[in-house]
C-alpha positions as CSV (number, residue, x, y, z in Angstrom):
1,M,102.9,110.4,-53.2
2,Q,102.8,110.4,-57.0
3,G,99.2,109.8,-57.9
4,K,95.8,111.2,-57.3
5,K,94.0,107.9,-57.1
6,L,93.6,106.2,-53.7
7,Y,92.7,102.6,-52.7
8,V,90.2,102.6,-49.8
9,G,90.1,99.3,-48.0
10,N,88.2,97.7,-45.2
11,L,84.9,99.3,-46.2
12,K,81.6,98.0,-44.9
13,Y,79.9,96.1,-47.8
14,S,76.9,98.5,-47.7
15,V,79.0,101.6,-48.4
16,T,77.9,103.4,-51.6
17,D,79.9,105.5,-54.1
18,E,77.9,108.6,-52.9
19,Q,78.8,108.0,-49.2
20,L,82.5,107.7,-50.0
21,K,82.4,110.7,-52.3
22,E,80.8,112.7,-49.5
23,L,83.5,111.6,-47.0
24,F,86.4,112.5,-49.4
25,A,84.9,115.8,-50.5
26,N,85.9,117.3,-47.2
27,Y,89.5,117.1,-48.4
28,G,89.1,118.5,-52.0
29,E,87.5,117.9,-55.3
30,V,86.6,114.3,-55.9
31,V,87.0,113.4,-59.6
32,S,85.6,109.8,-59.4
33,V,84.6,107.1,-56.9
34,N,84.3,103.4,-57.6
35,V,83.2,101.1,-54.7
36,I,83.7,97.5,-55.7
37,E,80.4,95.9,-54.7
38,G,80.5,93.1,-52.3
39,R,84.3,93.3,-51.9
40,G,84.9,95.8,-49.1
41,F,87.1,98.2,-51.0
42,G,87.0,100.9,-53.6
43,F,88.9,103.7,-55.3
44,V,88.7,107.5,-55.1
45,E,90.4,109.8,-57.5
46,M,91.1,113.4,-56.2
47,A,91.7,116.4,-58.4
48,S,95.3,116.9,-57.2
49,E,98.1,115.0,-55.6
50,Q,98.0,117.3,-52.6
51,E,94.3,116.7,-52.0
52,A,94.9,113.0,-52.3
53,Q,97.7,113.2,-49.8
54,D,95.6,115.3,-47.4
55,A,92.7,112.8,-47.6
56,K,95.1,109.9,-47.0
57,D,96.8,111.5,-44.0
58,S,93.5,112.4,-42.5
59,L,91.4,109.3,-43.1
60,D,93.8,106.4,-42.9
61,G,93.1,104.5,-39.7
62,K,89.9,106.4,-39.0
63,E,86.6,104.8,-38.4
64,F,83.9,105.0,-41.0
65,E,80.6,103.2,-40.8
66,G,81.9,101.0,-38.0
67,R,85.1,99.9,-39.9
68,T,88.7,101.2,-39.7
69,L,89.7,102.6,-43.1
70,R,92.9,101.5,-44.8
71,I,94.0,104.1,-47.4
72,N,96.9,103.8,-49.8
73,E,98.0,105.2,-53.1
74,A,96.3,103.0,-55.8
75,R,98.7,100.9,-57.8
76,P,98.3,100.7,-61.6
77,P,96.3,97.7,-62.7
78,K,98.2,94.6,-63.7
79,K,98.1,93.8,-67.4
80,R,96.0,90.7,-68.0
81,F,96.8,88.9,-71.1
82,R,97.5,85.4,-72.1
83,S,99.7,84.3,-74.9
84,D,99.3,81.1,-76.9
85,F,102.2,79.8,-74.8
86,D,100.1,80.1,-71.6
87,R,97.1,78.1,-72.9
88,R,96.6,74.6,-71.6
89,Y,95.4,72.1,-74.1
């Protein structure tokens, strides 16, 4: 695993940043948490790659708030830009 940021999927829509932070804090220092409201997923950044790996290994496939968590290394965001060529007239 290369990064410290994890994608956390299959969350119950009512899960908060604080609940997710509390869950991941058992595996190390949580740098940031961002639950995407109403989408059922979020991102957790751990202080080190090892802590991120430990959290992923321990929590992927485990039940949290009645849902089975899906945890993967977060991919970098896609660049979103449009050139003049892409515009539709």
